[in-house]
N, C-alpha and C positions, 0 to 999 in steps of 0.2 A: 706730420706723422709719417715715419718711414714705412717701407713696405712690410717689414716683419711685424712692427707694432700694429699696423693697420690690419694685417691678417689675424693677429692674435685677438685684437679688439672685435673683429667681425666674427671670428670663430666662437669666442666666449659669449658674446651677445646672443648669437643664434642658439648656441647650445643651452644657455640658461632659459631662453624664451621657449624653445622646443620642450625642455624639461623632460628628457626621457626617463629619468629616475622617478619623477612624480607620476609618469604615465604607466609605470610597471603594474600597479594594482589594476588599472583599467584594462590594459592590454591582456593581463592574465584572465580577467573576468570575461573578456570578449572571446578569447581564443582557447580556453581550457577544454571545451567540448571536442576539439579537433586533435587528431594524432600529432605527435611531435613534428613529423615531416611537413604536415600541412600548416602547422603553426609557424614554422620557419618560412614557408612559402608566402603565407599571408603577410608577415612582417616585411619580407623583401619587396613584395609588390607595393605595399603601403609606402615604404621608404622611396622607391623609384617614383611613384606617383607624386609624393610630397616634394621630392627634389625637382621634378618637372614643374610643379606649380610655382615654387620659389624662383626657379631660373626664368620662367616666363615673366614674372613680375620684375626680376632684376633687369631683363633685357628690354621689356616693352612697357614697364610701369610708367616711365616718364611720358610716353605717348598717351597713355590713359589719362594721366594728370593733365596734360595739355588739352586733351579733348574736353574734359570737364572744367577746365579753368582753375584747377587746384594748384596752389603754390606749395613748394616743398616745406616752407616754414609753417604753413598752416597744417600740413600733414604731420610735421614734427610734433607740434603741440597736441593735436588730436591723438596721434600714435603714442606719444609719450604718456598721455593720460591713460590710454588703454593698457600700455605696458605697466604703468603704476598699479592699475587695478589688478592685473594678473599677478604682479609681485606681492601685492597686499594679500591676495588669496594664498599665495605660496607661503608667506610669513605665518599664516594661520593654518598651514598644512591642509588647505582646502583645495578641491579641484576647481580651477578657474571656470566660471560659468560661461566664458566665451568658448570653452572647449567641450563641455559636456554637461548635460542636464541629468541630475540624479534620477528623475522619474522616466528617463528614456529606456524603453525595453525593446529589444531587437528580436524579430522573428527570422532566425537565420536559416536560409535555404541552401546557400552555397558560399564558397569562399569569397567571391567578389562582392557579396552583399555587405561585408564589413570592411573590405580593403579600402574602398574609396570614401565611404561614409559609414561610420564616423572615424575610422583610423587615420586615413590620409587627411581628410578635411572633416571636422575642424580640429582633430586632436593633435596631429603632428605639424601640418602646415596650416595652422590656424591664423586668426587675425594678428596675433602677436608676432609670429614668425614672418608673416608678410610685411607687417609694419617695419620690423627690424631690417628686413631685406631692402625695403625702399629707402630707409634712412641711410643704410650703408652705401647703396648705389648713388645716393645724392652726394656723399662725401668723395666719391671717386672722381679724380681730376684728370685722369688719363685712361687710355686703353689698358695699361698695365694695372692701374688701380681697379678697374672693372674686372680684370682677370683675377685679381686677388679676392674680390667679393665672390666671384663664382667659385674659387677655390675654397673660400670660407664656408660657402653653402654645402659644397660637396663633402668637406671634412666634417662639418657638424652633422650632416645626415649619415655619413659613414659611421661615426662614433655612436650616434643615436641608434642606428640599426644594429650595431654590435651589442649595445646594452639591452635593447628590446629583445634581441634574439636569445639573450641569457635570462629572460624573465623568470622561467621556472627555476633555474639555478639560484637566482638572487632571492626569490620568494622563499625557497627552502632554507636559506642561510641567514637572511636578514629579516628581522621582524619589522612590523609596520612602523614602530617607533624610530628605528634607525633610518628608514626611508624618509619619514617626516622630518627628522632632524636635518638631513641633507637638503631636503626641499626648502626648509626655512633659511638655510645658509645661502642657497642659490637665490631665494627671494630677496634677501637683504642686498645682494649684489645687483639684482635687477632693479631694485628701488633706486639705488644710486645712479644706474645707467639711465633710467626713465626720467629722473629729476634733471639730469644733465641735458637730455634731449629736449625736454620741455623748455628749459632755460634758453638753449640755443635758438629754439623756434620763436620764443617770445622776443628775444633780441632781434632776430631777423625780421619779424613782423614790424617791430618798432622802427627799425632802420628804414624799411620800405615806406612806412608812413611818413617818416621825417623827410625822406627824399622827395616825396610828392608835395 
């Protein structure tokens, strides 16, 4: 996989997993009590926080795996199953339960009370995005490849931040059916990606057992 294709694969995988289009109704419901300037500030801080989380996993995730004795192939299978579950929810235009619980109610006192939880974690940089990041970094064979993963994270977060910053504009012009249709299309793509990840993980686990 050449650099450009690797970057596009990383960007698309992360963008679909983050699913900023699907997050629009949630972000709107969480931020509408605030003035426009504060809503933009909330989204910016949430994007910065989420980017930091994914970069930390990209740079130090392998050390975490090594400490707990987790192989990347085992993580591929587990992560692929998680991504498939998220994709399945997206195909039904549902909010992934790994991101948000419908019965959660927030007692908002200040901006920071929603920036980190639930906006940054688990909505934007949730288990799916972290899983995708770890799988991408496992594919990186060189320092340049790792730089491409970092660029993919930054790009996906930048585009997601722009989309979420336009939440009010999009809500006024696109009805919920249009949003749900887009979410379903993204879900179908994520299903294909998750199945491929699971297959690669199973093959890797089988090969490691065969060698032993």
